[in-house]
N, C-alpha and C positions, 0 to 999 in steps of 0.2 A: 696272264703273265705268271711265269714261274721264277721265283727267286732262289737260285742255286749257288751252293758253295762247293768248290772243287779243291780238295787237299792233294796236291801233286808236287813232288820235288823235282821232277824232270821237266825243264823249261820247254823242251821240244814237244813233249806230249801235251803239256799245258797249252802251248801255242796252237797245236793242231785242234785241240778241243775248243779253244776260244773261236778260231776261224770257222770251225764246223757249226758251232752254235749261232754265230753271227749270220751265217748263210741260211741255215735251215730252221732256226728258231729266233728270229730277230726280236721278238717281244720278250725274250728272257732277260733277266738280270743275273749275269754270271760273275761271281767273284772267285779268284784263285789265290790260295795261300800255299806256301812252300813247305810247311812242316806241321807236326802234330800240335805243338804248343800254340801256334797262331790259329790253327783250326779250332782248338778248344776255346780260345779267347773269343773268336768270332761267333762260335755257336752260343756262347754265354750271352752275347749281345742280343740274340734272337732275330726274329723277322725273316726267317728262311723257310722255304718250302721243302727243300731236299738237300742232302749232303752226298756228294760224290767223294768217296774216300779211298785213296790209294792204300793198299794193304801194307806196304812197306814204306815208311817215312824215315828221314834221317834221325830224328830224336825219339821216335816211338814207333809202334806199329798200329795198324787199324784196329786190331782186336782190343788193345788197351783203350783206344779212343772210344770204341763201342762200350766198353765197360764203364768208362767215366760218364758217357752220355746216359747209360742205364742208371747209374747212381744218381745222376741229376734228375732222373725221370723226364728226360727230354724226348718228346714224342716225334721229333723230326725223322722222317724215313731216310734210311741210309742205303746207298748203292755202293757196294764194294767194287773197287777197280783193282784187278789182280794181274799178275804177269804169268809167264809160262812156268809150269811146274808148281804152281801154288794152289792146286786143286784142293788138297787137304785143308789148307788154311781157309780157303774160301768156304768149304763146308762148315768149318767151325764158326766162321763169321755169320753164316746164315743161321746156324743153330743159336748163335748169341743174339740174334734179333735183326740182322741186316735184312732189308726188304728184297734185295736182288743182288746179283753179282755178274760182272762182265769182264772178260779177259781182254786187256788192251792190246795184246799181240795177235788177236784173232780178228777175222772179218766182222764178227759180231759187234766189235767196238764202233763200227760205222753206224750201227743202229742205236747209238747212245741216246739220241734225242727221243726216239720212240720209246725206248726202255724207261727213260725218266718220266715221260708223259704218262705211260701206263702205270708206273709205280705211284706217281703223285695222285692220279685219278683213283686208284685202288685205295690209297691211304685216306683220301678225302671221303670216299664212300663209306669206308669202315669207321671213319671218325664219328659219324652220327650214331653208329650202333655200338661203339666201343664204350664200355662202362668206365666211369672215372677210376683212375688208378691212384692209389695212395702213394705219396712221396715217402721216402725212407730217410729223411734228414736226421742228423745227429749221429751219435756214436752208438755202436752195437757190440755187445759182448758175444763172442763166438767161442763155443767150447769145442776143443779138438780132443777126441778120445784116441790116443795112440801111445803104444808102449815104447816105440823106438825113439831115438833122439834126433835122428837126421831129418825126419819129416817135419816135426814141429819147428825145427830151426829154419828150414827152407820156406815153409808156409809163413812163419812169423816175419821173416825178412822180406818176403814178397809183399805181404799185406802192409807192413810198415812203409814200404816204398811206394806202392801203387794204390793201396786202398787203406789209407790211415784211419778211415772211419770205423774200421773193425778192430776191436781189442780181442786178441787171441788168448784164451785160457786153456792151458794144456792139462788134461787129466791122464796121468801116466800110469796109474796103478789101479788095481781092482778096488782097493779100499777107498781111494779118491773117487772112483766112479760111484760106489755105494753111497758115500757121503754126499756127492753131487746130487744123486737121485733123491736121497732122504730129505734134502732141504728144498726140494721142488724144482730141480734142474734150472737154476737161474741163468738163462742164456736166451738170446734171440734166435739162435740156430745152433745146430750141433753137426760137427764133421766127424764121421767115424773113419779112422785111418785103416790101412791094410793090416796092421798088427795091433789090434786093441787089447793088450794085456794077454791073458791066458785064453780068452774066448775068441771065437770067430766073429767077423763084423756082423753077420746076420743075427748071431746070438745076442750081441750087444744091442742091436736094433730092436729085437723082440723084447729084451729086458727094459729098454727105455719106453717103448710103447705100452708095456704092461703097467707103467706108472703114469704116463702122460701121452695123450694122443694129439695134442695141439702143437707141440714143439716141432718145427721143421727140421728134418734130418737129411743130410746128403752123405753119400759114401764115396771115399776115394779108394780105388782098388788097383792093385798092381797086376792083376790078371784080367785078360780079355775073355771073360766067361759070360756068355749070354744068358745061360740058365740062372746064374747067380744074380745077374742084374735084374732079370724078370722077377726072381724071388724077392729081391730087395724092394722093388716097386710095389709088389703085392703086400709086403709087410708095412708099407706106408712111407718108404723113402721118397723124398722129393726129387732127388737126382742121383745119378750113378756115374762118377767121373773116372775114366781110365787114366792111370798115372803114366802119361806119355810126355813127350817134350811139349813145353808150354801149357801143361795142364793147369798150372796155377792161374793163368788168365781165364780159363774156363771156370775155375773154382770161384773167382771173383764175380764173373757173370752170373753164375748159379746162385751165389749168396745174395747178390742184388735182386735177382728175380724172385727168389723164394721169400725174401724179407718184404719185398714190395707186395707180393701176393698175400703174405700173412697179415700185413698192415691193412690191405684192402678188406680181407676177411674180417679183421677186427673191427674196422669202421662199419662194414655192412652189418655185423652183429650188433654193434652199438645203435646203428640207425634202426634196425628192426626192433630192438628193445624199446627205443624211444617211440617208434611208431605204434608198437603194441600198447605202451602206456597212454599215448594220445588217443588211440582207439577206445581203450577202456574208459578214459575220461569222457570222450564224446558219447559213448554208449550210456554211461551213467547220467550225463546231462539229458540225453533223449528220454531215458526212463523217467527221470525226475520231471521233465516238462510234460511227458505223457500223463503221468500221475496227476500233475497239477491241472491239466486240461480235463481229465476224467473227473477230478473232484469238482471242477467248476461246472462241468456239464451236469453232474449229479445234483449239484446245488441248485442249478436252474430248474431241473425237473422237480425237485422238492418244492421250490418256490411256486412253480406252475401248479403242482397239486394243492399246495396251501391256498393259492388264489382260487382254484376251482372249488375247494372246500368252503372258502369264505363266501364266494358268490352263491353257491348252493344254499348255504345257511341263510344268507340275506334274502334270497328268493323265497325260501320256506318260512322263515320267521317273520319277515317284514311284509314283502309283497303278497305272499300267500295269505297271511293273516288279514291284511287289508282287503284283499279280494274276497276272502271268506266273509268278513264283516259287511262288505258292500253287497254281496249276494244275499245275506240274511236281511239286510234293509230293503233290498228290492223285493224279496219274497214277502216281507211284511207289507210293503206298499201295494204289491199285487193283491194280497188278501184284502187290504183296506179299500182298494179301488172298486171292488164289487163288479157290477156290470157297467160301470162308467166307461167313457171313451179312453180314459187313461189305462185301462187294463191291457190294451194292446201294447202300449209303450212299455208298461212294466214287464209284460211277458217277453218282449224282445230284449229289454235290458237284462233281465234275469238270465236268458239264454246266452247272451254275450258274456256276462260275468262268469257263468259256468264254464264256457269255452276257454276264457282267459285263465281261470283257475286250473283247468286241466293242463293247459299249455305250460303254465308256470311249474306245475308238479313234474311234467315231463322234462323241462329244462333242468330242474333241480336234480333229477336222477341222472341226467346226462352229464352234468358237470361233476357230480360226485355223489353216487348213490349211497344213501345213508346205510343201506343194508350191508354195504361192503365194510363200513366201520363198525356197524353194530353186530352183524351176524357172521361176517367172514367171507372168504373167497367163493366157496361153492354156492351159497344162496345168492350172492351177488351175480354170479355168472348165470345161474338159472333164471333170475329175474331179467337179466339183460337179454337172454335168448328168447324169453317169452315176448318181450317188447320188440325184439328184432323180427321175429316171425310175424308178429301182428302188423308191423310196419311194411315189411318187404314181401311177405308170403313165402319166404324160403324156410323150409323145415330144417332144423338143426338137431342132429343126434348128439347127445352129451353123455359122456362117461367120465366119472371122476373117482379117483382113488387117492385121496389126500392124506397126509399124516393126521394122526388123531388130534394133536395140538395145533393151534392156529399158527400159521406162518408169520414171520415178521411182517409188519405193516407195509414196508417198502416193497417187499417181494410180492405180497398180495396185490398191491397197486400195479406193479409192472405186469404181472400175469393178466390181471383184469384188462389193462390197456392193450396188451398184445392181442388178446381175444377180441376185444372191441374193435381195434383198428383192422385186424385181419378180416373180420366179418364185414366191416364196412367196405373193404376192397372187394369181397365176394359180391356184395349187393351192387356195387358200382360197375364192376368189370366182368365178372365170371359168367353171367347169364346162366347161373345154375339154379336148379330147383331145390337142391339139398346140399347141406354141408355137414361137417362133423367136427366136434371138439372133444378131445380126450386129454385128461390130465392124470398122470400116473407118477409114482415115485418109488425110489429104492432107498437104501440107507444113506446114500451120498448125494442124490440129486432129484430134482423135480423136473418132469418131462411134460411139455405142453405141445400138443399137435393140433393144427387146424387144417382141414382139407376140404376140397370140393371136387366135383367131377364136371366143372364148367369148361369153358372154351380154352382156358390156359393162356399163356403168353410167352414171348421170347424173353427169358429171364435176363440174359446178358444185355440185351438192348434196353430192358427196363432199368436195370441197375446203372447203365451208362448215362441215362438221362439225368441232366442236372436240374431240370425244371420240375421234377417230381420227387418229393421227399418221403413218400409213403413207405416204400421198402427200406430206404436208407434210414428212415426214422425208426422203423421196427428193429433193424440191426443195431442202431446206436443205443436204443433203449435196453436191448438185451445185453449188449456188451457192458454198458454202465452198471448193470446189476451183477456183473461177473459171470454172465452166462455165455452160451454159444448157440448160434442159430444156423439152421440149414434151410435153404429154400430150393424146392424142386418144382419146375413148371415147364410145360411144353404145349405148343399150340394143339388144341384138340384133346389134350390128355389131362386137363385139370391142374390143380395146384396143391402142394403140400408144404406147410411151414412147420418146422420142428424147432422148439427152443428148449434148451436144457439149462437149469440153474442149480448151482451148488446149494445144498441144504446146510444150515448151521449144524455143527458137530453135536451140540447139546440138544438138537431138536429130536424128540422121540418119534419113531416111525409108527 
């Protein structure tokens, strides 16, 4: 259903249109009003899908109604209904925003229903894509730069009658123009007349835009000069109006249009500014939360290392000492048993105690090798590689070029764990007979590389697995230490893991 309003003062034409609509578009709701005043009153009530507007009405004309609807920011599409010889006015109506135009004296008028359906459908489709347009309610100060007296008088009189929302300020002399510019051109829009003081309109336009580029400017010209109009638009003019009959109506249309556009631009700029502020706030919150999570993860790793250190100390100082004492007692019992039958039992018990003691020592080193705390990173890795080769049969080439001074304790622990966990992966998955560990450094960073020539694997698939924390754990540990890790692996081509850590500035190389 289409709800249409038709403003038509000729009752015969109105009757024909009503009969035509009832026959060809019975689902329409058509209202007919006889003049411009009633048309504007009904449009203000709303609830209409389209306006059919006679170009000439008893109390006003269609162009002025278009101007008023533009001032109200009314989005209802308008189809202008013209008569014979009104082609020029029709063109001006289309330029002023009418959606279509139909001559009621031509056979085309019989297609009015199809034209309205087409316009309404096009308007509905464009509505979803049309950006919100700002309203231009309130009063607006318009500056007119013109040296003559006739033009300001005619424009001022027309605005007072048909567009009272505009307050016209006339700038008649060069000194007034210079003062106007010096105080920041306080106006919503500027009209440059045909004779703006001693300068030409384009020179005044260039002078204005050398001080402010945001203020909308339109030019009223007495000459139909296409080159001048093009030059004006290139210099930033929003419109170029030829001073012909009824040009004042066009002037009002243009002022409403450029003010609405300027307000839309201002609101968009404000929204972009608010959006940028919101984005900065969200980014700051994300950074803060990320730092909190990193601090929490780092604290968990420290707690884990402290627990490992405590367990290792307990195993060494308590369990290890007890087992050592037990072994000494069993060895004493074995000596006292002589050749008695108890000798066999003491021998088996002593062997078990020796095995337990060795196992506890191994657990102690795995939890937290004391050599790492006592002697540093390189001796700890050398000790671990010896144990690794002994347990797995995999030979490891080790090359180390560490700073002369010891690294911070946390960095030594991270590097040791990276080497330990990477070699564990080699033993479990690589099916390699050899591996290599290299540690180097320069003035800014420590570089650790663990590689093998084993069977390799699909790195992308391995990282995508959620049930395996090995590679993800390596990456997390390196990231928490402020480092960067790169992993390279391919099926049949081995694996290489490279981790880089920033060195403390005060750390001597």
